N, C-alpha and C positions, 0 to 999 in steps of 0.2 A: 585373789581365789588361792585356796590350798589343797594341793593331793598328793599324797602320799607316792611315791615310785620309787623301783629298785635304784641305785644309781647308776648313770650309763656307763662311767668308765669303771667300777667297781661294781660288777654284780651284787655281790653278795654282801656289800656295805648299804644297810638302812640307811634314808634318806628320807626327806620333802621338800618338794622344788615350793617355794614360796614367790609367785608374778606379783608383782608389787609396782601395783596400778593405781593414782591416787582417783583414778575415775569409775572404777566399779571394782567392788570384790565381789563378784557373784562368779561363782566356777564355772555356771551356762553360758555367762557373759561372751560374744564374741570378739575374736583377737582385738585389739585396740586399731582404730585409723590412723594411716597416715599423717602424721605429725602428732600423734602422744604417746609420752612415752612407757615403757613397758621394760620392767629390766626382771628375768626368772634367778634366781639365786638356791642353789644347790645347797642344802646345810643337811651334816649328819645329825642323828638320833639324837647326841649329846646337845649340840647345839639346838635343835628345834623344839627339848624339851625346856632349854633352859629359855629361852625367848616366850613359849606357851609361858613359864612359870613365873618371868617377868610380867607378861600381858595380862596376868588373872591379877596379882598383884596390881594394879598401877591402874586395873579394871580397864583399859583397853587393847580395842583387839589386836589380835600380835602382827598381822601385816600394816596396820596404821604405828605401829612400835616400831618396827622392823626399820622402812622409813625413817621414821624420827631419830633411831640408831645409826643410823647409815648416813644420815644429814648432817649429824652431830659429828661422826669421825671422818666425814669427808671435808667440813670446816676446820675442824683441828689437821687434820694431813694438810688445808691449803696454808692455814695459818703457820705450819710447823717451816713449807718447803720458801715463805717469801719470810719468815723471820731468817732461817740460813741462809739464803738471796743475801739478804740486810748486812746481816754479819761479815758477808763474805767485803759486802762494802765500805767497811769501815777501816780507819786509819790505823792503825800500831795503836796510838796514842789513845782514839777513839775504843778502840778495843780492852785495853787497861783501865780506860771510865767506866766501859761497859762493865767489865769484869768484878770492877768494884761497886757498881751498881745493886750489880747480883749479889754479892757478900755483904748488901744491907748499909754502906757506907750512905752517909750523907755528904751532899757538896764538901761542906767543909772540910769533913775528915778524908775527902778523896782530892781535896785542893791540899791538904797538910800530905798526904803520903806522896803525893806526885810533884808535890814540890811547885806549888803553880797558883793564882792566883785562882779567887772562886768565882770571880766573874767569867777566869779561861773556862773553869770546870762545868759553871752555866752555859757558856758556848756551845762546846762540846757535849753536853745534857740535850742542848735544845737540840742540834745535829742531831746526835745519836734517834731520837725521841722521833726525828722528823722520816729517817730511813727506817724505821720502822713502823711508823705509822701508829705508834703509841699516843695515846696521852697521858700517860702521870708514867714515872719512875714504877712506880707498884704496879704498870701494866707491863712495864718493860722487862721489869724481876721476872714476874711470873713466866714471860716467852723467855728471857734466857732460860731461866729452869728447867721449864719443859724441852729444850732442845738436851738439855744435861750436858754430861762431859763434852758431847762433837764440836763444841761448838769452842773451847779453848785448845785450839794446835798446842800437840805434846813441846814441839822447836819454841813454843813465847820462853823466853828467859826471867818473864817480870813476876816479882813474889814478892808481894808489900809488907811493910813491917809489920809487926802487930797492932790491932786499935790501941790507941790509947784510952785507959777510961774515964771519962771528966767526974 
């Protein structure tokens, strides 16, 4: 359901209220019954226009697009929060291995860098993947890179030597 109104907090601000209800997009529909989900979102004019343009480009109703974008954003935020929590649970050595994975090192390169056996690296990688609930090093790398600079604390003193070219 879409209705244009003046902003409640700032009457001079033009905005649109999008009521996102999966069961009805009819403006005349009664409020949802108990147990149904309804979310009202107030958007400024610029964001409303951007949503309308994207919906038009995708040939999708704006309320459905808004639901999809909200769901995707929430999924991403939850995944980042879980990754940040998993990162805190890593041992210092696992953090080093994870950092090297994020930089694209192979298991053999990690072993050479940390002066450990490839089997030790394999064990660390397996444990790190389990903590992050990641299926592969590639997926883990994406998660770590998504966390950005936040995940490597400034007090870490580990600096790997430059990669050897093969």
